[in-house]
MIDREN-736081 format. One record per residue: residue number from 1; residue in three letters; chain; x, y, z of N, C-alpha, C in turn. Coordinates in steps of 0.02 Angstrom, whole numbers, plus 50000, padded with zeros to 5 digits. Layout:
REM MIDREN-736081
lumvo	pavo	zakol	nX	nY	nZ	caX	caY	caZ	cX	cY	cZ
NUM	ALA	A	X	Y	Z	X	Y	Z	X	Y	Z
...
REM end
This chain:
REM MIDREN-736081
lumvo	pavo	zakol	nX	nY	nZ	caX	caY	caZ	cX	cY	cZ
1	MET	A	50041	49940	50000	50000	50000	50000	50043	50063	50000
2	ALA	A	50097	50062	50038	50141	50121	50041	50169	50137	49972
3	GLU	A	50182	50085	49932	50209	50096	49866	50159	50134	49822
4	ILE	A	50097	50115	49825	50045	50148	49785	50040	50222	49805
5	ILE	A	50041	50235	49869	50038	50304	49893	50098	50344	49870
6	THR	A	50157	50313	49872	50218	50345	49850	50214	50363	49776
7	ILE	A	50186	50318	49737	50180	50330	49665	50127	50383	49650
8	ALA	A	50072	50383	49687	50017	50429	49675	50032	50500	49698
9	ARG	A	50073	50507	49749	50086	50573	49780	50108	50627	49731
10	PRO	A	50157	50615	49686	50178	50669	49641	50122	50693	49594
11	TYR	A	50079	50647	49574	50023	50665	49530	49973	50709	49569
12	ALA	A	49959	50689	49631	49913	50728	49673	49941	50799	49686
13	LYS	A	50005	50802	49701	50037	50867	49713	50036	50911	49650
14	ALA	A	50050	50881	49593	50051	50919	49530	49982	50947	49515
15	VAL	A	49930	50906	49522	49862	50930	49509	49842	50982	49561
16	PHE	A	49862	50972	49623	49847	51021	49676	49879	51089	49660
17	GLU	A	49942	51088	49640	49976	51151	49624	49944	51186	49564
18	LEU	A	49923	51147	49515	49888	51175	49458	49821	51205	49480
19	ALA	A	49785	51170	49522	49720	51194	49546	49727	51258	49586
20	VAL	A	49779	51262	49628	49791	51322	49667	49808	51380	49620
21	GLU	A	49852	51366	49572	49873	51418	49524	49813	51446	49486
22	LYS	A	49767	51402	49466	49708	51424	49427	49648	51442	49471
23	ASN	A	49657	51437	49538	49603	51450	49585	49542	51405	49570
24	GLU	A	49556	51340	49560	49505	51292	49542	49506	51230	49589
25	LEU	A	49517	51241	49653	49521	51185	49699	49456	51145	49701
26	GLY	A	49400	51179	49707	49336	51145	49709	49321	51107	49645
27	LYS	A	49334	51140	49589	49321	51109	49524	49363	51045	49516
28	TRP	A	49427	51049	49535	49470	50990	49528	49451	50935	49577
29	ALA	A	49430	50954	49637	49409	50903	49686	49349	50864	49658
30	ASP	A	49301	50899	49630	49242	50866	49601	49261	50824	49541
31	ARG	A	49303	50852	49499	49325	50818	49438	49363	50753	49455
32	LEU	A	49408	50758	49503	49447	50699	49523	49403	50646	49556
33	ALA	A	49352	50668	49594	49305	50620	49624	49269	50580	49570
34	GLU	A	49247	50615	49519	49212	50582	49464	49260	50536	49426
35	MET	A	49320	50560	49412	49369	50518	49377	49389	50457	49418
36	ALA	A	49395	50465	49482	49413	50409	49526	49358	50355	49524
37	ALA	A	49295	50378	49525	49239	50331	49522	49239	50292	49456
38	ILE	A	49255	50326	49402	49259	50293	49337	49316	50242	49337
39	ALA	A	49373	50261	49364	49431	50217	49365	49420	50156	49410
40	GLU	A	49375	50162	49459	49360	50105	49503	49309	50058	49474
41	ASN	A	49275	50078	49421	49224	50036	49390	49256	49972	49363
42	ALA	A	49224	49916	49377	49252	49851	49357	49262	49845	49281
43	ASP	A	49214	49870	49243	49220	49867	49170	49279	49910	49146
44	MET	A	49286	49969	49176	49341	50013	49157	49408	49982	49176
45	ARG	A	49411	49950	49233	49473	49917	49254	49492	49863	49204
46	ALA	A	49443	49826	49179	49457	49774	49129	49485	49804	49065
47	VAL	A	49457	49861	49045	49481	49895	48985	49552	49922	48996
48	MET	A	49565	49948	49056	49630	49978	49071	49686	49926	49068
49	ILE	A	49672	49864	49083	49725	49813	49081	49725	49773	49016
50	ASN	A	49681	49790	48970	49677	49755	48906	49738	49775	48864
51	PRO	A	49781	49728	48847	49842	49745	48811	49830	49768	48739
52	THR	A	49771	49755	48712	49757	49775	48643	49731	49848	48639
53	MET	A	49717	49878	48696	49692	49947	48698	49751	49995	48696
54	ASN	A	49753	50039	48645	49809	50087	48643	49793	50148	48686
55	ASP	A	49844	50187	48700	49836	50245	48745	49783	50294	48722
56	ASN	A	49784	50312	48658	49736	50361	48633	49664	50337	48638
57	SER	A	49653	50274	48622	49585	50245	48627	49562	50243	48699
58	LEU	A	49607	50225	48744	49589	50222	48815	49573	50292	48841
59	ALA	A	49613	50341	48821	49600	50411	48843	49533	50435	48816
60	GLU	A	49520	50421	48753	49457	50442	48722	49398	50410	48757
61	LEU	A	49402	50345	48771	49348	50309	48806	49339	50337	48876
62	PHE	A	49394	50344	48912	49391	50369	48981	49360	50439	48983
63	LEU	A	49385	50484	48942	49360	50552	48943	49288	50557	48920
64	SER	A	49265	50510	48878	49195	50511	48857	49148	50492	48914
65	MET	A	49175	50459	48965	49134	50439	49022	49128	50494	49075
66	VAL	A	49172	50544	49071	49171	50599	49119	49114	50647	49099
67	LYS	A	49068	50659	49146	49010	50701	49131	49024	50775	49141
68	SER	A	49067	50792	49188	49082	50862	49201	49126	50890	49144
69	PRO	A	49126	50956	49136	49167	50987	49083	49241	50971	49093
70	ILE	A	49273	50955	49038	49344	50937	49038	49383	50989	48998
71	ASP	A	49430	51022	49030	49472	51071	48994	49536	51036	48972
72	ASP	A	49579	51073	48939	49641	51044	48912	49686	51017	48967
73	SER	A	49689	51051	49024	49733	51027	49078	49709	50959	49104
74	ALA	A	49643	50949	49108	49616	50885	49131	49630	50831	49079
75	LYS	A	49622	50848	49015	49637	50800	48962	49711	50780	48964
76	ASN	A	49754	50830	48972	49826	50816	48975	49843	50772	49035
77	PHE	A	49810	50786	49091	49821	50746	49152	49804	50673	49139
78	ILE	A	49747	50660	49108	49727	50591	49093	49776	50559	49045
79	HIS	A	49797	50595	48995	49846	50568	48947	49912	50550	48981
80	VAL	A	49935	50592	49027	49997	50578	49064	49988	50515	49106
81	LEU	A	49931	50510	49141	49919	50451	49183	49919	50387	49140
82	ILE	A	49885	50391	49083	49881	50332	49039	49950	50315	49011
83	HIS	A	49986	50365	48988	50053	50354	48959	50099	50320	49010
84	ASN	A	50092	50339	49074	50135	50312	49126	50105	50250	49160
85	GLY	A	50048	50226	49134	50017	50167	49163	49990	50178	49233
86	ARG	A	49966	50239	49247	49945	50257	49315	49871	50276	49320
87	LEU	A	49831	50262	49270	49760	50281	49272	49724	50248	49331
88	GLY	A	49745	50188	49349	49714	50153	49406	49728	50185	49473
89	LEU	A	49773	50234	49475	49789	50268	49538	49743	50327	49552
90	LEU	A	49695	50340	49508	49651	50398	49518	49617	50400	49586
91	PRO	A	49593	50344	49614	49563	50348	49681	49612	50373	49734
92	GLN	A	49674	50350	49732	49725	50372	49780	49744	50445	49767
93	ILE	A	49749	50463	49703	49766	50532	49686	49711	50579	49711
94	HIS	A	49649	50559	49702	49592	50599	49726	49596	50607	49802
95	SER	A	49607	50552	49837	49611	50554	49910	49666	50600	49935
96	MET	A	49725	50595	49905	49780	50639	49924	49766	50712	49906
97	PHE	A	49735	50723	49849	49717	50790	49829	49671	50822	49881
98	VAL	A	49621	50785	49904	49574	50810	49954	49611	50827	50019
99	GLU	A	49659	50785	50038	49698	50799	50098	49738	50863	50090
100	LEU	A	49770	50872	50032	49808	50933	50019	49762	50995	50018
101	LYS	A	49705	50987	49987	49656	51042	49982	49631	51062	50052
102	ASP	A	49614	51011	50092	49590	51025	50160	49643	51060	50201
103	ALA	A	49705	51037	50197	49760	51069	50235	49769	51141	50212
104	TYR	A	49767	51152	50147	49775	51219	50118	49720	51266	50142
105	GLU	A	49659	51239	50147	49601	51280	50167	49590	51281	50242
106	GLY	A	49635	51248	50279	49629	51248	50352	49572	51204	50377
107	ILE	A	49558	51152	50341	49503	51106	50360	49534	51041	50385
108	ALA	A	49505	51016	50439	49528	50952	50466	49469	50904	50469
109	GLU	A	49483	50842	50453	49431	50790	50460	49430	50766	50532
110	ALA	A	49370	50760	50559	49362	50735	50627	49322	50671	50625
111	ASP	A	49350	50620	50655	49315	50556	50662	49280	50560	50730
112	VAL	A	49214	50566	50729	49175	50572	50790	49143	50504	50804
113	VAL	A	49163	50475	50861	49135	50410	50881	49088	50424	50939
114	SER	A	49026	50402	50931	48974	50416	50981	48940	50351	51001
115	ALA	A	48914	50350	51062	48878	50291	51085	48809	50287	51052
116	PHE	A	48784	50343	51029	48717	50346	50999	48720	50388	50935
117	PRO	A	48672	50378	50890	48669	50421	50830	48664	50494	50850
118	ILE	A	48695	50538	50811	48695	50610	50825	48652	50644	50772
119	SER	A	48606	50687	50795	48563	50724	50748	48604	50777	50712
120	ASP	A	48577	50804	50658	48611	50856	50620	48622	50918	50664
121	ALA	A	48574	50936	50705	48580	50994	50748	48636	50983	50800
122	GLU	A	48637	50924	50830	48690	50908	50878	48758	50908	50845
123	LEU	A	48761	50881	50784	48825	50879	50748	48850	50949	50731
124	SER	A	48804	50994	50713	48823	51064	50699	48852	51097	50761
125	THR	A	48819	51086	50817	48843	51114	50881	48911	51086	50899
126	LEU	A	48918	51020	50892	48982	50987	50907	49037	51013	50861
127	ALA	A	49022	51019	50797	49071	51043	50748	49094	51114	50766
128	ALA	A	49047	51156	50785	49064	51225	50804	49110	51225	50865
129	THR	A	49096	51183	50913	49138	51177	50973	49207	51152	50955
130	LEU	A	49209	51102	50912	49274	51074	50891	49315	51125	50851
131	GLU	A	49281	51165	50810	49317	51216	50771	49349	51268	50818
132	LYS	A	49316	51285	50872	49346	51331	50921	49406	51298	50955
133	HIS	A	49399	51235	50972	49452	51199	51007	49514	51190	50962
134	PHE	A	49503	51168	50901	49559	51154	50856	49580	51214	50814
135	LYS	A	49542	51268	50817	49557	51330	50781	49564	51319	50705
136	ARG	A	49519	51278	50678	49513	51268	50606	49445	51238	50591
137	LYS	A	49427	51240	50528	49363	51212	50506	49365	51137	50513
138	ILE	A	49311	51108	50537	49308	51036	50548	49256	51004	50503
139	LYS	A	49276	50949	50472	49231	50908	50431	49219	50843	50471
140	PRO	A	49162	50839	50507	49151	50780	50548	49123	50720	50510
141	ALA	A	49144	50661	50530	49116	50598	50506	49098	50559	50568
142	VAL	A	49035	50540	50575	49011	50508	50636	49007	50433	50628
143	HIS	A	49029	50398	50680	49024	50325	50685	48995	50308	50753
144	VAL	A	48952	50258	50756	48921	50238	50819	48958	50178	50847
145	ASP	A	48976	50182	50911	49008	50127	50947	48973	50121	51015
146	LYS	A	48928	50073	51022	48888	50066	51083	48930	50050	51145
147	GLU	A	48992	50028	51135	49035	50013	51192	49058	50076	51230
148	LEU	A	49048	50134	51201	49067	50196	51234	49021	50212	51293
149	ILE	A	48963	50183	51295	48912	50192	51346	48877	50260	51339
150	GLY	A	48915	50313	51333	48888	50381	51325	48945	50427	51307
151	GLY	A	48929	50488	51287	48980	50537	51269	49007	50525	51199
152	VAL	A	49062	50560	51182	49093	50553	51117	49169	50549	51123
153	LYS	A	49198	50521	51071	49270	50520	51063	49284	50552	50995
154	VAL	A	49327	50602	50993	49341	50638	50931	49415	50630	50914
155	ILE	A	49428	50611	50852	49497	50603	50829	49508	50651	50770
156	VAL	A	49554	50698	50779	49572	50746	50727	49647	50740	50717
157	GLY	A	49666	50711	50661	49737	50699	50648	49765	50652	50701
158	ASP	A	49815	50676	50738	49844	50634	50791	49821	50655	50860
159	GLU	A	49770	50698	50864	49742	50720	50928	49678	50683	50943
160	VAL	A	49669	50663	51005	49608	50627	51026	49578	50662	51085
161	LEU	A	49513	50677	51080	49474	50704	51136	49425	50649	51154
162	ASP	A	49435	50619	51212	49392	50563	51232	49351	50584	51293
163	THR	A	49289	50602	51281	49243	50621	51335	49190	50567	51346
164	SER	A	49206	50507	51323	49158	50452	51330	49154	50429	51402
165	VAL	A	49098	50399	51419	49088	50372	51486	49139	50315	51498
166	ARG	A	49151	50275	51446	49199	50220	51453	49268	50248	51472
167	ALA	A	49290	50301	51440	49356	50330	51455	49357	50358	51526
168	GLN	A	49302	50389	51547	49299	50417	51614	49302	50361	51667
169	LEU	A	49267	50306	51654	49268	50249	51699	49338	50218	51703
170	GLN	A	49371	50213	51646	49439	50186	51645	49486	50231	51683
171	SER	A	49477	50296	51676	49519	50344	51712	49508	50339	51788
172	MET	A	49445	50331	51808	49430	50322	51879	49460	50257	51906
173	ALA	A	49457	50205	51867	49485	50140	51888	49561	50146	51899
174	VAL	A	49595	50180	51854	49667	50190	51860	49683	50231	51922
175	ALA	A	49642	50283	51934	49653	50326	51993	49642	50287	52057
176	LEU	A	49592	50245	52058	49577	50205	52118	49632	50153	52131
177	GLN	A	49657	50123	52078	49710	50073	52085	49775	50103	52109
178	SER	A	49790	50164	52087	49854	50194	52107	49851	50224	52177
179	SER	A	49792	50233	52204	49788	50262	52271	49790	50209	52326
180	PHE	A	49789	50145	52307	49793	50093	52358	49861	50062	52359
REM end
């Protein structure tokens, strides 16, 4: 897996730099998401590894499947990927691009683990609180883990805020054990 990421990184950085230069971060994020979905399609994967398919035909077929407007830089990008045998890396390139875009825009993804489902209103309030704490925009993704008993555990990058009942009980247990 590390090898794939290593190979995809320069492509993601190149597209990111182009998007920043042209002030088209949102457009490229959407475009790459669509292209990644096409590249993940089983039928497209079969075509991509077909040795009888030449580069130009593959590029033409691939680009014909893209519904959003394609400019020359996007066409060139696809041609470069195909020429280098890297079209299958589009999902990883898209993922890395989004990470670069979020970092550039001061956005952090937060993995919110809750004992119970969180309503949209509660999530908005929690996101606002997290944005004040982390001093950046937060994109929350919620997961339910009934073992938490109550409360939430939030993971942003390498920082963890654990306000779950389970964590509090564990903390109390450690405190009680060390006092005897």
